[in-house]
C-alpha positions in Angstrom: -39.8 84.1 92.1 -39.9 86.4 94.6 -43.0 85.4 96.4 -43.3 86.8 99.9 -41.7 89.9 101.9 -38.1 90.2 101.1 -36.2 91.5 104.5 -34.1 94.4 103.9 -31.7 94.4 107.3 -30.2 97.5 108.2 -27.6 98.4 111.0 -26.7 95.9 113.7 -29.0 93.6 111.6 -26.3 93.3 109.3 -23.2 93.2 111.6 -25.3 90.1 112.9 -25.4 88.5 109.4 -22.5 89.4 108.5 -20.7 87.8 111.9 -22.8 84.6 110.9 -21.8 84.6 107.7 -17.9 85.3 107.9 -18.1 82.4 111.0 -20.0 79.9 108.7 -17.2 80.4 105.9 -14.2 79.9 108.1 -16.2 76.2 109.6 -16.4 75.2 106.1 -13.1 76.1 105.1 -11.8 74.5 107.7 -14.0 71.4 107.5 -13.2 70.8 103.2 -9.1 71.1 104.4 -10.4 67.7 106.3 -11.1 66.1 103.0 -8.9 63.3 102.0 -8.9 59.6 100.4 -10.0 57.1 102.8 -11.8 59.6 105.5 -15.4 59.0 105.5 -18.0 61.2 105.3 -18.9 60.8 108.6 -15.3 62.2 110.0 -15.4 65.1 107.7 -19.0 66.3 109.8 -17.5 65.4 112.8 -15.0 68.0 111.9 -17.8 70.5 111.3 -19.6 69.6 114.7 -16.5 70.1 116.6 -15.8 73.4 115.1 -19.5 74.8 115.3 -18.8 73.3 119.3 -15.5 75.6 119.6 -16.9 78.5 118.0 -20.5 78.7 119.9 -22.7 78.4 116.9 -25.0 75.3 115.5 -25.9 73.3 112.8 -28.7 75.1 110.8 -29.6 71.9 109.1 -29.8 69.3 112.1 -33.1 68.7 112.1 -34.7 70.9 109.6 -37.7 69.7 108.3 -36.3 66.5 110.0 -32.6 66.5 107.8 -30.5 63.6 110.2 -27.1 65.7 109.1 -25.1 68.3 110.6 -24.0 69.4 106.9 -24.5 68.2 103.6 -21.8 66.2 102.3 -22.7 64.7 98.7 -20.1 63.1 96.3 -20.0 62.9 92.5 -23.5 62.4 90.7 -25.0 63.4 94.1 -25.8 67.2 93.2 -26.9 68.3 97.2 -28.8 67.1 100.7 -26.4 63.7 100.9 -25.7 62.5 104.6 -22.7 61.8 106.3 -21.6 58.0 106.7 -19.3 56.1 108.8 -19.1 53.6 106.0 -19.3 56.1 102.8 -15.2 56.6 102.2 -13.8 59.7 99.8 -11.9 58.0 97.5 -8.7 59.6 95.5 -10.7 61.5 92.1 -13.8 62.2 93.8 -15.5 65.7 93.9 -17.1 66.8 97.4 -19.9 68.8 97.9 -19.7 70.2 101.4 -22.6 72.3 102.5 -22.6 74.4 105.9 -25.5 76.2 107.5 -24.5 77.3 111.1 -26.8 79.8 113.4 -25.1 82.3 115.5 -27.0 84.7 118.2 -29.7 84.1 116.1 -29.0 84.4 112.8 -27.7 82.2 109.9 -24.7 81.6 107.6 -25.2 79.3 104.9 -22.3 78.5 102.0 -21.0 75.7 99.9 -18.6 74.4 98.3 -16.9 71.7 96.0 -14.0 70.0 96.8 -11.8 67.9 94.4 -9.8 65.2 95.9 -6.5 64.4 94.7 -6.1 63.9 90.8 -9.7 64.4 89.3 -10.3 64.4 85.7 -10.1 67.4 83.5 -13.9 67.4 82.6 -15.0 67.4 85.9 -12.4 70.1 87.1 -13.8 72.5 83.9 -17.5 71.6 85.8 -16.2 72.7 89.1 -14.6 75.8 87.5 -17.4 76.4 85.5 -20.0 76.3 88.6 -17.7 78.7 91.0 -17.6 81.0 87.5 -21.5 81.5 87.4 -21.9 82.0 90.7 -19.4 84.9 90.9 -21.2 86.2 87.4 -24.5 86.1 89.4 -23.1 88.1 92.1 -22.0 90.6 90.2 -26.2 91.3 89.4 -27.2 91.6 93.1 -27.3 95.2 93.0 -29.5 98.1 94.3 -31.9 98.6 91.0 -31.6 95.1 89.1 -34.4 92.5 89.3 -34.1 88.7 90.3 -34.2 87.6 86.8 -30.8 89.3 85.7 -29.0 87.3 88.2 -30.9 84.4 87.5 -30.8 84.6 83.5 -27.0 85.7 84.0 -26.3 82.0 86.3 -28.2 80.4 83.1 -26.7 82.0 80.5 -22.7 81.3 81.7 -23.5 77.7 83.0 -25.5 76.8 79.6 -22.5 78.5 77.6 -20.5 75.7 78.8 -23.2 73.4 77.3 -23.9 72.1 81.2 -27.2 71.8 82.4 -28.8 73.7 85.5 -30.7 72.1 88.0 -34.2 73.1 88.3 -35.8 71.4 91.0 -33.3 73.3 93.7 -32.7 77.0 94.5 -30.7 79.8 96.7 -32.8 82.2 98.6 -33.2 84.8 101.5 -31.1 83.9 104.5 -31.6 85.5 108.1 -33.2 84.8 111.1 -34.7 81.7 109.2 -32.3 79.9 106.8 -35.0 80.2 103.7 -36.3 83.3 103.5 -38.4 85.3 100.2 -37.2 84.9 98.0 -36.8 82.2 96.3 -33.4 82.4 93.3 -33.6 79.9 90.9 -30.7 79.6 88.4 -32.3 80.2 85.4 -34.9 83.1 84.8 -35.7 85.6 82.4 -33.6 89.4 82.4 -36.2 92.1 83.9 -38.4 89.8 85.6 -38.7 89.4 89.6 -38.5 91.8 92.2 -36.6 94.6 92.5 -33.5 94.1 94.0 -32.8 96.5 97.5 -30.2 97.7 99.6 -30.1 95.1 102.7 -31.4 92.4 100.8 -29.1 89.2 101.9 -29.3 86.3 99.4 -27.6 82.7 99.2 -27.2 82.7 95.5 -26.2 78.2 94.6 -25.4 77.5 91.6 -26.1 73.5 91.3 -24.8 72.1 88.0 -24.6 69.3 86.2 -22.4 67.7 83.7 -25.0 65.6 81.5 -29.0 66.2 82.0 -30.7 68.6 84.5 -33.1 65.7 85.4 -32.2 64.7 89.3 -33.5 62.1 91.7 -34.6 61.7 95.3 -33.2 58.6 97.2 -35.0 56.3 99.2 -33.6 58.4 102.7 -36.0 61.2 101.2 -33.0 63.8 101.2 -30.0 62.9 98.8 -30.5 63.9 95.6 -28.8 62.3 92.2 -28.0 63.3 88.9 -30.6 61.0 86.6 -27.7 60.4 84.2 -25.2 59.9 87.5 -22.8 62.0 85.4 -21.1 64.5 88.1 -22.6 67.3 89.9 -20.9 70.8 91.6 -22.6 73.0 93.5 -21.1 76.7 95.0 -22.8 79.1 97.1 -22.3 82.3 99.2 -23.9 84.4 100.9 -24.4 88.2 99.3 -25.6 91.1 100.7 -27.1 93.8 98.5 -25.6 97.3 98.7 -25.8 100.9 96.8 -22.5 100.0 95.5 -20.6 96.7 95.0 -22.4 93.0 96.6 -20.6 92.6 99.8 -20.0 88.4 99.7 -20.6 87.9 103.6 -19.5 84.7 103.2 -15.6 85.4 101.9 -13.7 83.0 100.7 -10.5 82.4 98.6 -11.7 81.1 94.8 -11.1 77.3 94.6 -10.2 78.3 91.1 -8.9 81.7 90.7 -7.9 80.8 86.5 -9.8 78.6 84.5 -8.0 75.2 84.8 -5.7 74.1 81.9 -6.8 71.0 80.5 -4.1 68.3 78.9 -3.2 69.8 75.5 -3.9 73.3 76.0 -1.8 76.3 76.6 -1.3 78.1 80.0 -4.0 80.7 79.1 -6.7 77.7 78.5 -6.5 78.3 75.0 -6.5 76.1 72.4 
């Protein structure tokens, strides 16, 4: 955790990163709105590519380490790095992970959300809620003077409170002029360990949470990651600016779940 120089961004650099983040958030929101039963994952990607073209930016993912897609789009038990396909049709009840990274004026914006399609079973909806909740719990620790391990362990503690599992092979990261910069940000850790956070650091925090086992495998396309037990996985990501006060979300969007989803048989506040 935290190997290599962590960049401190100031002044115009922060403004450029903020512009890229806000743009990535807008494109993610509009792309997510296109998701519906019957649309293919390639058609969803084409929506994102059109939005990037209209806004004079480009994909940060396309051909990065030879990745063949412009966005990552992963369904159900696929964790991350799914490749858009004309033959992959989104169905009622699916959960669709959309991860969008863009480059604008040499700065990267990176964010992700998991979209429920139509009527999704309550157990899976709670997985999505818990994953998004763990992201915001982690963000709250992105403060000057904290250790990176404080943030990482807070995400893990939240996830395990729901008896879900954290994917360990894939992590968040620093972001700025490059898609992946130091430090690595795992979604598990030990409080008090890792580098001290300082104002001006820009972090991409992205919990990947599985309903079942934490174990995953990479498919034969060398990219798509699936849960080993084929149970659902959720993924949410924000770019965060560490400040001397409250952390700033550079990829602002409304929360998917402003409150805990109510299961059948529960009261309005989600209590038995």
